[in-house]
N, C-alpha and C positions, 0 to 999 in steps of 0.2 A: 808402437805397437805396428808392425810391418803389416804393409798393403797384403791381403788376402785375395787370390781369385775368383771372380764371382763366379764364375763357372764350378771351382770347388766348393764354394759355399752353398749352391744348387745344388750337387750332386751331394751333400750332408745332408741339408733338407729334406732333399726328397728321399734317401734311404732312410731317414728318422721315423718319415710318413709310412713307409711300405712296412717298417717294424713296429711301427704302432698298430698297425694295421694287423700284423700274425698275433703281434698281444692279444689283441682283441678276441682273434681266434684261441688263442691258447687260456685265455683268461675264461672263457667261454664254458673249455674242457676242464677246466685244474678249477677255476674258481676261484682261483688267482686273480687280486685287482689287479686291470692293468696299471695304473698307475704306478703301484708301487714297481713294474719293471719300468716303467717312464722314469722313474726318479733314479734306478738304479744303472740306470743309460745316463743317463746324467751324471751322475757319479765317475761312472768308467771315463769319460768322455772328458771330467775333469781335470781325471788322473792322466789324459791323454795330451791335452792343455797345458797342461803344467810341462809334460815333457819336453812339448817343443816352444817352454818357454812364454805362452800366453795368456798364463794363468789369470794376471791383474787386469784382464774386461772385466769392464762394468757394465752389470746385464741387466741392473734391477729396472731403469729404466723400461728396456725391453717385457721384462717380470712385472712390468704394475700395469702397463697396457695390456698384455695378453691377459689379466687377471679379469681385470675389468670388462673386456669385450667375451672372453671367458665366460664370465658370471653372470652377464647380460644371457650368453644363447645358452645357459643350461638353465636360466632361470625360464625363458623365452620355452624352453625346447618340454619342459615340466606341466608348464600351464597349457602348450597346445594339447598336452594327453588328460587334462583333466576334464574330466564331462560333469556337469555339474547337475544332475539329473536328480531326482527329488526323492527315490529310493536312498539316494548317496549324500543328503544333506548330512545327517545324525552322522555318517560317516566321515565326514568330510569336520565336520565342529568336534567330533573325537578326538581327529588330528592335529588339529592345529589349538585346542587342550593339551591334549599330552607335548604338542611339540612349545606350548610356550611354557608350562610347566618344565618340564624337565630341561630348557635354556635355563631358567631362573635357579632354578634348584642348582643344577650343577656348576653354575658359574659361582653361586654364593660358595659353594664347596671349594670348590678349586683358588676361588679368590683368597680362603682362608689359611689356605695348604699353602700358597705363592706368599701368603703377607709373614707366614711363618718361619719359613723356612729358606724365604730369598731376601739376602739384609737392602734395605734401602728402600721394601716395598713398601709404602703406607696403604689404607684401605680401599682407597678411593683408584689408587694404580694400579693395586692389585682386581678391581674389580674389571678395569678396562683390559691389560692380560689376559684374564680369565674369562671374557665374554668370545675369543675369538676359540679358545681353546672346547668352548661350551657346543661349538654348532657342529650339527650333521653335516656331513660334504654328500649333498644330490648329485655334485661329478662322481662320488664312486656309487652310491646307491642304486642312482636309475638305471646304469649299463649292467647293475651289478644282480638287479631282484627281477629280470626276463622270467628266469627260470621259476617262479614263484608262482601258486597259484593267485586269482585272480585280484579276491579280494588283501590278500598279503601284499601284491605287488601295488595298488593303491595305497591303500595305510600308506605303505613309503615312499611312495611319490610325494602323497601328501606332504606326511610329518618332514619331509627333508626338505622341500619346498618352504613347509612355513617356517621352518628353520632358521633356515637360507636369510629369508627377506628380517624374522624377527631378531635373529641376533643380528641383521648389519643395523636394524633400528636402536638396538638397545647401546650398541657398539655405540654408533655416532651421539646418540643420547648422552652416554657418559663423559664424551670426550668435550661434548659442549657444556655440559655442569661443570667440568674440570677448567674449561678454558674462560666458565663464568668470572671465576674469582670466588665466588663467594662461598666456598670451601662447601658445596653441596655432597662431596663425598671424600670430605677431608680426612683427618685421622680418625673419624668420631661414627664411621661407618655412614649405610645411606639414610638417613631422616627424615623421609621426605615431607612426614605430617606435622613434624613438630616446626615447620620454618612455612609460613604461608608464602613467601616470597618464591618459595622451592616449588610448594603447591601449583602457584603461578606459573611456574616453568614448565610443572608437568602437563597441566592444563592447556596451556599454548601449543607444548610438544603434539598431544593428541587432538588440537585443533588442527595443526600445520597436516595431521595423518589424513583428518577429516577433509581437506583442502584437496591435499595430494588424488585423494581415489575419486574427488568431483572431478577434477580435472583430467584425470588419467579416464573417465568415463566419458566426457565428454570428445578429447582426444580421439580418441580409440573408437567410437563412431565415425570422428570426420576423416580419421585414415581408411577405414572399410570403407565410406562411403564415395569416396572421392577416387581411390584406387583400383575399386570394382569398375572405374568407365575410363581408366586408362589402355589404353589398345596396345601401346609399345609391348614387346619380349623383354626388354629390362626394367621390368617394376621392382624385380624382388630387391634386389641391391639397394636398389633408390629406398623401398621401405625400409629395412636393417637400415639404411644411412637415418632415417628420419627419426629411426627410435635410438638410435642410439645420440643422435642430437636431442631428442627431449630429455633423455638420462642426462646427458651431460649437461643441460638446462640447469635439469630439477637438481642435479648434485650444486651449482653454481646460486640457484634458489634457497637451499637448503632442506630442500624437500627428499622424504624418503623415495629416491628415484626407481628402483627396484620396483615399487606398487604401481607403477605405468607401466614396466614391462610385462608385469603379472596381469593386471587387467586388460590391458591389450591379448594378450594369449585366452586368456579365460575367452572374452567380448567372442575372437574370431574361432575361438573352439567350442564357442554354445552361442550359434546366431542366432537360433530359432527362439532358446530362451531371452537373450537380450532384444532383438529384433520383432514385439510384438504388438498389435495394434496398429496406430497410424505408421510408425517406423516401417512396419512390415512392407507398407507399400513402396518405400524410398531403398529396398536391399535386392538387389540383381542375387539370387541365393544362387548361380548356377557359377557368375562369374565369383564371388566371392569362394564359392568354395575350391574353384580354382587355384584362387591366391592362398586359403589355408596349408590346401595340398602341395602344392608348390613350395610355400614359405617353411612347413613343415619337413620337407627331406632340405632341402637348404639351412635351415636352424641345426638340424642331426649332422650334416657334414661339416658346416663351420664350426660347430661347437667339438665335434670330432678334433681337429685342425689346430684350434685354438688350446684345448685340453694337452694335446701331445704336446706341443712347442712347452705351455706354461712348465708341464709337471718333470721335461727333461732341464729345462734354464735353473727349474727350482733343486736339481738335483747337482746340478751343476755348480750354485752359488754355495750348498750347505758345506758346513764347516763337519767333518765324521768325527773330530778330536773330541769335543765334548761329549759323544756317546759313549765314552770309556769314562766319566765320572761318576763316584758313586752319589753326590750328589745330586745330580740329574735324573738319576736310577732313583731314586727314593722320590722325589718329588713326583716323577712321571708314571710311578706305578700307583704313587697314591692317587693321582687326580685318573688314570684308569679304573683304578678299583671302584673309585665314589662315582664313576658313571654309569658302572654297570649295575652298582646296586641302589642306586635312584631310578635307570629305568627299568630295574626288576619291583619296585616297591610303584611305580606309576603304570607299567602295562599289567600290572594282576591287578590294580584299582581298576582300571579301564577297560581292560581285555578281558581278565578272568585267566584262566590258566593254559591257554593255548599259546604261547608267545613266543615260543620258538620257528624258527630261526631269527626272531623280531628281537629278541635280547641283546643279541650279538653283534646286528647292525647298527652298529654307530659310530662309522668310521670318520673321523676329522680328516682336511684336505685341501682345496681350493681356497676356500672360503676362509680358514683358519690364516690361511698361510698370508692371502691378501690382506687379512685385518690386521695381522701381526707386523707386517709394512708399514700396514700407514697409520701404526701409533706415531702418535708427532714427537717430532725430536726430542721438545722441554720432556717430555714423560718418561725417556728409556732410561730404562735402571740397569745401571752395568750388572749390577748382580747377578742380572736373570739371564740363563745360560741358553741360546737358540736352539741346544741337543734337545733341551723338552720340548718345544716344537714335536721336532723332528721324531724322538722316541713314541711321543703321543700317534702321530700319523702313522706312523710303523705300526704298533702295537697296535689301534684302536682296528689297523685292515688286515693286520694277523688273523686278529680275533672272528676276523666277520667271514674270514677265509674260511678259518676250522668249522665253523656254525654251517657256513653253507656248504662245506666238502660234508661234514657230517649229516645233514638235510639233504643232501643229494643222496648218500648212499640208503638213507632210510626211508626215502621216498621209491626210490629202487628196487629194494627191496620189499616194498608192501607191494607192489606192481607186480614183481615177478611170483610174489608169492599166488597173488591174485589169479595172473596166469592170462589176465587181458584188461584193456582198457576198463577202470572202473566207471559203473554208473556215474553219471555228473561231473566227467573228465570234462568234455566238450561245454559244459558251462562255465566253470570256472579255468579254461586254459586262455591266456590273453590271446585277444585278436590279432591278427595280424594289420599292419595302415591297409592294405585293398581292402581287408573285412569290412574295415573300420569306415571308410569312403564310402562304398558300399551299401551301407546301412543308414549313411548319414544322406543318400542320393531322394529327393522329397516325393512323395508320392503323386503315382500322376505322372 
């Protein structure tokens, strides 16, 4: 590969970020996810690189790092917006249950479809491949639901965040079972209860999750107490570096590292809940709130940049040839259909009749891509077409786009018919960051 002028790279990177900003504005006006625009931009850049004879650049290492950092920033961004208030406990529990049931059922059905249609795919490998395809994309959902009323917006934030974390935990649990060599997931399905050794492994895994939660709580308390006393003005990226360090350390120790990020975000966003009794004496609430406010801004900005380059590079790396395959279309459409049928049943049971547009807000995205590339080489199935991945990401995003546009028109028509802001609008309107900060100021 010939030498690339660093100023040219700087210009290109700057233009990508500028375009991503305008994509975000366009997304709010059209409800087309900016992620799709970024992927299309990547595809266009791919043609340009091919024309210049630079189409053989290996972007995977960059894509992997961007995916990991983006995943951390997205979960942290979501956790900073989750308010653990007493009147929301039921909603949080319901969202967790919906995310868990939806993940397991979607993975089960997708695994059956893959095993039936993809040559060389056994049951265990099918579950491993199906898990990424069954995880909701908080990277797409969270920026897309800002226009919904507060209750629906919070549901999607909770559900997509839980889906991310539970899906990643399921993926690495399945991978560990397959690496165990005990045929825990072999060609005979997942039958944990039939084998005591497998039951022990499941219990050990659950135990590791509990250990991770405890370690996360201790680490989060220490981080807040230490950083509130740091006087330097450059402590925010130091804090992010500490979180990245803990995440990577947790991965090395085979812990569910995203729990560390989630717990820290929840703790600093709900300090009055976590710092009670004697712990309250150790907390400098004013200083800690400054950390929260600044971290919230930095996280949003960082997530935006990382997300931008991740999806552009993904667009560069994908192959469009597999999209024209009939087999890819059949498998992808069957999986997409199963996603919405399962989601319809779950939402009708747990939420009731008011399930629009929630029913169609189930896009796949960053974590789907990240986990797909994390499948160990020994479990790669040559018969699996990567086009299935792209087809499902684009398909579910387009379905969400159409649903959001329809909901926006329906809401606008209702407001025009009423001729005025409806009673209760201010109650469900999502508060701005400034309003949130004012509400958090301690009394007196």
